[in-house]
N, C-alpha and C positions, 0 to 999 in steps of 0.2 A: 552468419546467416542473419538476415534482417527480419525480425518478427513483427515489425511495426508498420502500420499504414503510413504514418508520417514519422520522420526522424527529426526531432526538434531538440534544441538545447537552449539554455539560458532564458533570456527574456521572452523570445517568441513562444517557447514552451509554456512559460508561466502565464502569458497572456491567453494562450489557448486553453489551458486548464482553468483559468479564471472564467473564461467565456462559457465553457461547456459544462462545468462541474458545479453548477449552482445548487442543485439538490443532490444529496448523497445519502447513503444508508449506513446504519449500524443497528444492531438489535438492542432494543431498550430493555429487554428482559434481564433477569438477574444472572443469567448464565450465557457463556459463549463456548462454542465448540473448540476444544483444544486440539491443535494439530498433533500428528504422530510421526514426526520425522525420524530419520536415522540418527545414530549417536553423534556423528560429526556435525550434522545440521543442528541438532539439539544443543550442542556445545556453543555453536555460533549464536544461537538464539538466547542462551543464558547470558552470553557476553553482551548482547544487545540490551537485554532486560536491565542489566546493571547500569547502562549509560543513557537510557531513555530519559528525556527531559521530564521535570516535575510539572511543567505546564506546556500545553500545546494550544496555540491560538488563544491564549489567555485562560484556558480551562485547566483546572487542577486535576492531577492524576488521581484516578479512582479505578483501580483494576477490577475487572469483572470476575465473577465466580465461574467455575471453580478456580481458585488461585493457581497460577501457573507461571513459570518463567517464559512461557511461549505466548502469553497474551498480556495485553495492557489496555488501559482505557483512560480517557480524560473527559470530564464533564458529565452532564446529565441533560438530555440524552447523550450517550457516550460516543466519542470517537473511539473505535475499536481497532487495535493492532493485533495481528496474529502472525507469528513467525514460524517458519517451517511448513507452510502450506504447500500443497501440490502445485505444480506448474499449471497455470490456467490453460485450458484447451485452446483458447484463442491465441496463445503464444506459439502453438505448434501447427495450427490449421493452415495448410497452404493457401486457402482462399483468403484468410486474414492477411498473410504475408504479402499477398498480391493486392491488398487494399479492397477486398470485396466486402468487408464487414464495417459498416459505418459506425457501429457501436463499440469498436475497439480502436483506441487511438494511443499511440506511444509518444512519449516525450521525456525530456530530462529537466529536472529541477535541482539546482545547486549540486550538480555532480551525481545525482541518482536518477537512473532511468526508470520510468514507470509505464505500465500498461494501464490505461483507464478503460474500464468496462461499464457501459450503461446497463443497469439491471432492469429486469422486467417491470419493476415498480417505478421506473424513471429516475432512480437514484444511481450513484456511482460508487465503484470500488476500484482501488488502485493497488497494483501488485508490482513490486520491484522486478527489474530485469537485469541481466548481466551481473548478478551477485551470486555468491556461493550458497545462499539460502533465499528462498522466496519469502518476502515480507508483504503482507496484505493489510491495507488500511481501508476501513469502511467508515463512512461519515454519515451522521444522522441528517435527516431532512432539514433540520434547523440550521445547519452550516450553510452560510450564504456563499455566493460566487467568489468573492474576494477571500473569504475564510478558507475555502478548500485549498487554494494554492498556499496560503499561510501555513496550513497543517503540514503540507509536504516540505516546505522550507524548514519548519520547526523540527521535523524528524530527520532531515537529511544528514546532519552532522553525526548523529548517533549511528545511523545506518552505515555511513562511510567508515566510521571508527570500528564498528563491530563486525560488519559483514563484508569480507573482501570481494573485490570484483572477480568475476569468473563465471563459471557455469555451474548452476546448482544441480545436485544429484536429484534424479527423479525418485519419487516415493513409490 
């Protein structure tokens, strides 16, 4: 089933993500909501936590509170990763699958498929697709157009290593 408005891979996807994801969001506060996945998904997320890079887009790792193997962060303001989140509604909405939602765009970067969602504040959030666990990345507004694609490139190897392709269980 195709959940994406556009199905892109490689350089065209990277170009699209660079073009539309100039401003992005992440909470600058001291805490981040920790997901509550099932045991299998939590195990995958713990594996991901172990292989995440120490730097993303040149920003050093600085995990948010509360400390959890389900969350990670880089820089300040932080790029925030949450593993084991629920499937975004835009992945299952039939109107989105038919291309009715211009704020939900899918694409692939370095072998990882992403749903990009424009948030109400004009920022962007990315969620993996076609993986056994949903991984969500929120970028602060300070991340520029070119940097947003770099973030996804920097995270791709860890996601491919720790989160197998497949269909994530719904929470």
